[in-house]
C-alpha positions as CSV (number, residue, x, y, z in Angstrom):
1,M,1.2,67.4,7.2
2,P,-1.0,64.6,8.4
3,V,-3.7,65.7,6.0
4,R,-1.6,66.1,3.2
5,R,-0.1,62.6,3.7
6,L,-3.6,60.8,4.0
7,P,-4.5,60.0,0.4
8,H,-1.0,58.7,0.1
9,I,-1.9,56.2,2.8
10,L,-5.3,55.1,1.3
11,A,-3.5,54.6,-2.0
12,L,-1.0,52.3,-0.4
13,C,-3.8,50.2,1.3
14,A,-5.5,49.8,-1.9
15,L,-2.5,47.9,-3.4
16,P,-2.6,44.0,-3.7
17,A,-2.7,41.9,-0.8
18,L,1.0,41.5,-0.2
19,A,1.5,45.4,-0.6
20,L,-1.7,45.9,1.8
21,L,-0.1,43.6,4.6
22,A,3.4,45.4,4.4
23,S,2.1,49.0,4.2
24,C,-0.7,48.9,6.6
25,G,0.9,47.7,9.8
26,Q,0.7,43.7,9.2
27,S,3.7,41.4,8.6
28,A,3.9,39.8,5.2
29,S,6.2,37.1,6.4
30,E,4.1,35.7,9.6
31,G,4.7,31.9,8.4
32,P,2.5,29.4,7.6
33,A,-1.0,29.2,9.0
34,P,-1.2,27.1,12.1
35,A,-2.5,23.3,11.9
36,S,-6.4,22.9,12.4
37,A,-7.9,21.9,15.3
38,E,-8.5,18.4,13.8
39,A,-4.9,18.0,13.0
40,Q,-3.8,19.2,16.6
41,A,-6.2,16.4,17.9
42,A,-4.9,13.7,15.9
43,I,-1.3,14.1,17.4
44,R,-1.0,11.6,20.4
45,D,2.4,12.1,21.7
46,G,2.5,15.5,24.1
47,E,3.5,18.9,23.1
48,E,6.6,18.2,21.3
49,G,5.1,16.7,18.5
50,G,3.9,13.0,17.8
51,G,6.9,10.8,17.7
52,G,9.6,13.4,17.7
53,A,8.2,15.3,14.6
54,P,7.6,19.3,15.1
55,R,4.1,19.5,16.4
56,Q,3.0,22.5,14.1
57,A,4.7,21.1,11.0
58,L,3.3,17.5,11.6
59,G,-0.1,19.2,12.3
60,R,0.0,21.1,8.9
61,A,1.4,17.8,6.9
62,I,-1.8,16.1,8.5
63,D,-4.1,18.7,6.9
64,T,-2.7,18.4,3.6
65,L,-3.5,14.8,3.6
66,F,-7.3,15.8,4.3
67,D,-7.4,18.4,1.6
68,E,-10.0,16.9,-0.7
69,E,-9.6,18.9,-3.7
70,A,-6.0,18.0,-3.7
71,V,-5.5,14.4,-2.7
72,G,-9.3,13.0,-3.0
73,R,-11.0,11.5,0.2
74,T,-8.9,10.6,2.9
75,D,-10.5,7.9,5.2
76,A,-7.9,7.3,7.3
77,L,-4.4,8.5,8.3
78,L,-2.3,6.6,11.0
79,V,1.3,7.1,12.2
80,M,2.7,4.3,14.5
81,K,6.2,5.0,16.5
82,R,7.8,1.9,18.1
83,G,4.5,0.3,17.8
84,S,2.4,3.0,19.3
85,V,-0.2,5.3,17.6
86,V,0.9,8.9,17.6
87,V,-1.3,10.2,15.0
88,E,-4.7,8.8,14.1
89,R,-7.4,10.8,12.1
90,Y,-10.4,9.8,10.0
91,G,-12.5,11.1,7.5
92,E,-16.2,12.0,7.8
93,G,-18.4,9.1,8.6
94,I,-15.2,6.8,9.4
95,K,-14.3,5.5,12.9
96,A,-11.6,3.4,14.3
97,Q,-13.5,0.1,13.7
98,T,-14.4,0.8,10.2
99,R,-13.0,-1.8,7.8
100,L,-11.3,-0.1,5.1
101,P,-10.3,-1.9,1.5
102,G,-6.5,-1.7,0.9
103,W,-6.8,-3.0,-2.5
104,S,-3.4,-4.2,-3.6
105,V,-2.3,-3.6,-0.2
106,G,-3.9,-6.9,0.2
107,Q,-1.2,-8.7,-2.0
108,C,1.1,-8.5,1.0
109,V,-1.2,-10.5,3.1
110,T,-1.3,-13.2,0.1
111,A,2.5,-13.2,0.2
112,L,2.3,-13.8,4.2
113,M,0.1,-16.7,3.8
114,I,2.4,-18.2,1.1
115,G,5.1,-18.1,3.2
116,Q,3.4,-19.9,6.0
117,L,2.5,-22.7,3.6
118,V,6.2,-22.7,2.2
119,S,7.3,-22.7,6.0
120,D,4.9,-25.8,6.5
121,G,6.5,-27.8,3.6
122,R,3.5,-27.6,1.5
123,L,4.6,-25.3,-1.1
124,R,8.1,-25.2,-2.5
125,L,9.8,-21.5,-3.5
126,N,11.9,-22.5,-6.2
127,E,9.8,-25.4,-7.9
128,S,7.6,-25.2,-10.7
129,A,4.2,-23.6,-9.5
130,P,1.7,-26.3,-9.0
131,V,-0.9,-25.4,-11.6
132,P,-2.3,-28.6,-13.3
133,E,-2.7,-26.9,-16.6
134,W,0.9,-25.9,-16.9
135,Q,2.3,-29.5,-16.3
136,R,1.3,-31.0,-19.7
137,P,4.4,-32.0,-21.8
138,G,5.5,-29.1,-23.9
139,D,3.6,-26.3,-21.9
140,P,6.2,-23.4,-21.4
141,R,4.5,-22.3,-18.2
142,G,5.8,-25.3,-16.3
143,A,9.0,-23.4,-15.8
144,V,7.1,-20.8,-13.9
145,T,8.2,-21.1,-10.2
146,L,6.3,-19.9,-7.3
147,K,9.3,-17.4,-6.7
148,Q,8.7,-15.8,-9.8
149,L,4.9,-15.2,-9.1
150,L,5.7,-13.7,-5.8
151,Q,8.5,-11.4,-7.5
152,M,6.2,-10.5,-10.5
153,R,8.4,-11.8,-13.1
154,S,6.2,-14.9,-14.1
155,G,6.1,-13.9,-17.9
156,L,2.5,-14.4,-18.2
157,R,0.5,-12.0,-20.6
158,H,-1.2,-9.5,-18.4
159,Q,-2.2,-6.0,-18.8
160,E,-2.8,-4.2,-15.3
161,A,-4.4,-1.0,-16.6
162,G,-6.1,-0.1,-19.6
163,V,-4.1,1.7,-22.3
164,A,-4.3,5.3,-22.5
165,G,-6.0,6.9,-25.8
166,T,-8.4,3.6,-26.6
167,G,-11.2,5.3,-25.0
168,R,-11.6,2.0,-23.2
169,I,-9.3,2.9,-20.4
170,E,-9.4,0.3,-17.1
171,R,-12.4,-1.4,-18.5
172,E,-10.1,-3.3,-20.9
173,S,-7.3,-4.1,-18.7
174,D,-7.0,-7.6,-17.8
175,R,-7.2,-6.7,-13.9
176,M,-10.7,-5.4,-14.6
177,R,-11.6,-8.2,-16.6
178,M,-10.5,-10.7,-14.1
179,L,-12.2,-9.1,-11.3
180,F,-15.3,-7.6,-12.7
181,L,-16.1,-8.9,-16.0
182,D,-15.6,-12.4,-17.9
183,G,-13.0,-13.6,-15.3
184,R,-15.0,-12.7,-12.3
185,D,-16.7,-16.1,-11.3
186,D,-13.5,-17.8,-11.7
187,M,-10.5,-15.7,-11.5
188,A,-8.0,-18.0,-11.3
189,S,-9.0,-20.0,-14.2
190,Y,-8.7,-16.6,-15.9
191,A,-5.5,-15.7,-14.8
192,E,-3.8,-19.2,-15.3
193,A,-5.2,-19.4,-18.9
194,Q,-2.7,-16.6,-20.0
195,P,0.1,-17.6,-22.3
196,L,3.5,-16.4,-21.4
197,E,4.6,-13.2,-23.4
198,A,8.1,-13.4,-22.3
199,P,10.4,-16.2,-20.8
200,A,9.6,-17.2,-17.1
201,G,11.7,-15.2,-14.8
202,K,13.2,-12.5,-17.4
203,T,10.9,-9.6,-16.9
204,F,9.1,-7.7,-14.2
205,E,5.5,-6.9,-14.5
206,H,3.3,-6.0,-11.5
207,S,0.2,-8.1,-11.9
208,S,-3.0,-8.8,-9.6
209,A,-3.5,-11.9,-11.7
210,S,-0.2,-13.2,-10.0
211,A,-1.5,-12.4,-6.6
212,V,-4.9,-14.7,-7.4
213,I,-2.8,-17.4,-8.9
214,L,-1.0,-17.7,-5.6
215,A,-4.2,-17.7,-3.5
216,D,-5.5,-20.6,-6.0
217,L,-2.5,-22.6,-5.1
218,A,-3.0,-22.2,-1.4
219,A,-6.3,-23.4,-1.9
220,R,-5.2,-26.4,-3.8
221,V,-2.9,-27.7,-1.1
222,L,-5.4,-26.8,1.7
223,S,-8.3,-28.2,0.3
224,P,-7.8,-30.5,-2.9
225,D,-11.6,-31.0,-3.2
226,R,-12.8,-28.4,-5.8
227,D,-15.9,-27.7,-3.7
228,P,-16.0,-23.7,-3.6
229,A,-17.5,-23.7,-0.2
230,R,-14.9,-26.1,1.3
231,R,-12.2,-24.1,-0.6
232,R,-13.0,-21.2,0.7
233,Q,-13.4,-22.5,4.5
234,A,-10.0,-24.1,4.1
235,V,-8.3,-21.0,3.3
236,S,-10.3,-18.8,5.4
237,D,-9.5,-21.0,8.5
238,Y,-5.5,-21.0,7.7
239,L,-5.1,-17.2,6.6
240,K,-7.2,-16.5,10.0
241,N,-5.2,-18.9,12.3
242,R,-1.9,-18.6,11.0
243,V,-1.5,-15.2,9.7
244,L,-4.3,-12.5,10.7
245,L,-4.8,-13.2,14.2
246,P,-1.3,-13.9,15.1
247,I,-0.3,-10.5,13.6
248,G,-3.5,-9.0,15.6
249,M,-5.7,-8.1,12.3
250,G,-8.7,-9.3,13.8
251,S,-11.0,-6.8,11.8
252,T,-9.7,-8.4,8.4
253,I,-12.4,-9.5,6.0
254,V,-11.6,-11.3,2.8
255,G,-13.3,-11.5,-0.4
256,Y,-13.6,-14.8,-2.5
257,D,-14.9,-15.6,-5.8
258,R,-17.5,-18.2,-6.9
259,A,-15.0,-20.6,-7.4
260,G,-14.0,-20.4,-3.7
261,T,-10.7,-18.8,-4.4
262,M,-9.3,-16.0,-2.1
263,I,-9.2,-12.6,-4.2
264,G,-5.6,-12.4,-3.2
265,S,-5.1,-9.4,-5.4
266,G,-6.9,-7.0,-3.4
267,M,-10.3,-7.6,-2.1
268,I,-9.2,-7.5,1.7
269,A,-10.4,-5.0,4.1
270,S,-9.1,-4.1,7.6
271,S,-9.4,-1.2,10.1
272,A,-6.6,1.5,9.8
273,R,-4.9,0.0,13.2
274,D,-5.1,-3.4,11.8
275,W,-3.3,-2.2,8.6
276,G,-0.8,-0.3,10.8
277,K,-0.3,-4.0,12.3
278,L,0.8,-5.3,9.0
279,G,3.3,-2.7,8.3
280,E,4.6,-3.1,12.1
281,F,4.8,-7.0,11.6
282,L,7.0,-6.4,8.3
283,R,8.9,-4.0,10.0
284,H,9.7,-6.5,12.7
285,T,10.3,-9.1,10.1
286,G,8.0,-11.5,10.9
287,S,7.7,-11.0,14.9
288,V,5.0,-9.9,17.3
289,G,6.0,-9.2,20.7
290,G,9.2,-10.9,20.4
291,A,7.6,-14.0,19.1
292,Q,8.4,-15.1,15.6
293,V,5.1,-15.7,13.8
294,L,6.8,-16.2,10.5
295,P,10.3,-17.3,9.6
296,R,12.6,-14.2,9.8
297,R,13.9,-15.5,6.4
298,W,10.7,-15.4,4.7
299,V,10.1,-11.5,5.6
300,Q,13.7,-11.0,4.6
301,F,13.1,-12.6,1.4
302,M,9.9,-10.4,0.7
303,L,12.1,-7.4,1.4
304,E,14.7,-8.3,-1.0
305,P,14.7,-6.7,-4.6
306,S,13.5,-8.8,-7.3
307,P,16.0,-9.9,-9.8
308,R,14.3,-7.8,-12.6
309,E,13.0,-4.7,-10.5
310,P,15.1,-3.3,-7.5
311,G,12.2,-1.3,-6.4
312,Y,9.9,-4.5,-5.8
313,G,10.5,-7.4,-3.4
314,A,7.7,-10.1,-2.9
315,G,4.3,-8.5,-2.5
316,V,6.1,-5.4,-1.2
317,W,7.5,-2.0,-3.0
318,L,10.9,-1.1,-2.0
319,N,12.9,2.1,-1.5
320,R,15.4,1.0,-4.4
321,A,14.2,1.8,-7.4
322,A,15.5,4.8,-9.6
323,A,14.7,8.3,-8.5
324,G,11.9,9.9,-10.7
325,D,8.4,10.6,-11.1
326,N,7.4,7.0,-11.5
327,A,8.9,6.0,-8.3
328,R,6.6,4.3,-6.0
329,L,8.6,5.1,-2.8
330,Y,10.9,7.7,-2.1
331,P,14.6,6.8,-3.4
332,G,17.1,9.3,-2.9
333,T,15.4,11.2,-0.1
334,A,13.9,8.8,2.3
335,P,16.0,5.7,4.0
336,R,16.9,3.1,1.8
337,N,15.1,0.2,3.8
338,V,11.8,1.9,3.8
339,F,9.3,-0.3,2.1
340,G,5.4,-0.2,1.3
341,C,2.3,-2.2,0.6
342,I,0.8,0.1,-1.9
343,G,-2.8,-0.3,-3.3
344,E,-4.9,1.3,-6.2
345,Y,-6.4,4.8,-5.5
346,G,-3.8,5.9,-3.1
347,Q,-3.7,3.0,-0.3
348,Y,-0.4,3.2,1.6
349,V,1.1,1.1,4.3
350,I,4.6,2.4,4.6
351,G,7.1,1.0,6.9
352,S,10.6,2.7,7.8
353,P,12.7,0.5,10.2
354,D,15.5,3.2,10.6
355,Q,12.7,5.6,12.0
356,L,10.8,3.1,13.6
357,L,7.5,4.1,12.0
358,T,4.5,2.8,10.1
359,V,2.2,5.2,8.2
360,V,-1.1,4.2,6.8
361,R,-3.1,6.3,4.3
362,I,-6.5,5.0,3.3
363,G,-9.0,6.8,0.9
364,H,-9.9,7.3,-2.6
365,S,-7.8,9.2,-5.1
366,D,-7.9,9.6,-8.9
367,P,-4.6,9.2,-10.6
368,A,-3.5,12.8,-10.3
369,Q,-4.3,13.0,-6.7
370,E,-2.5,9.8,-6.2
371,R,0.7,11.4,-7.1
372,E,-0.1,14.4,-4.6
373,V,-0.9,11.5,-2.0
374,H,2.4,10.0,-2.6
375,D,4.3,13.3,-2.3
376,R,2.8,14.4,0.7
377,L,3.2,11.3,2.6
378,G,6.9,11.7,1.5
379,S,7.0,15.1,3.3
380,L,5.3,13.5,6.5
381,L,7.5,11.0,6.7
382,A,10.7,13.4,6.3
383,L,9.2,15.2,9.6
384,F,10.3,12.4,11.7
385,P,13.9,12.1,13.2
386,G,15.9,9.8,10.6
387,G,13.8,10.8,7.6
388,K,16.7,11.4,5.2
389,E,18.6,8.7,3.2
């Protein structure tokens, strides 16, 4: 009998992989593969998992965010719970001290600087933005307020990304022209020269130009002298002493154009841990170690929905938009008060007050990979207690 059954056994073992496992003594449902050694080493909070997340599931989620084919290059992944680092992993050649560009994440920093200037009485939120060219009689741009610039509803003509199908994607966007082409030497002049394409305050359009205009307004009140070196020094000193050092972002470096204007739309780089401190600062509504650095009401304003876009506040994306493939965060799944400073190429600083969490991912992803980064960060967030709406 054993001899007669041998060919049958061999035939079964020649079937596809699933049948092979089932028929030759191995289980087809052994469960997911264990997390890599690198992911396990990245978890800092004991055997039960980082910050209350199941350890193996968290490790696998970390690995998915370092899958280069799916998400591009991840330079840093950081999770903080109650202000302590519970996950920390870096890509090849990256160290904890490495300064990493946040791109539009830096717009959160610009909004914080403007908040300090408003608190000091040097700028006024609900008054016309003090751009001299807009104050000429009959210029409709004089109706644009500082608040509208912060909430991305100025109405100024702007195209953030290139138009698909033109063969000139990105290169023809106003953002790319301002940063790298004809506007690069004096970005604020380029941005402020644009006409209105909609009445001030009536429409939402995310605009890197608005952040540059805000940085220019900061320079105008801090250094009325138009000398580029003095403008740069005045803004640099104020930003460092009133925003960055109080938050603890001592590694941060900021880019300026030739006119001495801070490139407030995104040319800011920090270590992953310092980007995490930005998220923690917002999560604590402007306080550090119990000391109120920025008025609480300002950070609350940043985290309130823009009148024209519930998914955006002032320099910060909110989890209030309609659910769908284009949602910048996780409406309908993550807690409603989740917020994020989000930059091009897959940069994220996500805060979840209900979960006591800040999550940072810095790297470089193409548009398809950016969506994968978004989804996989959402899955990671959901592993922690309180991760459901």
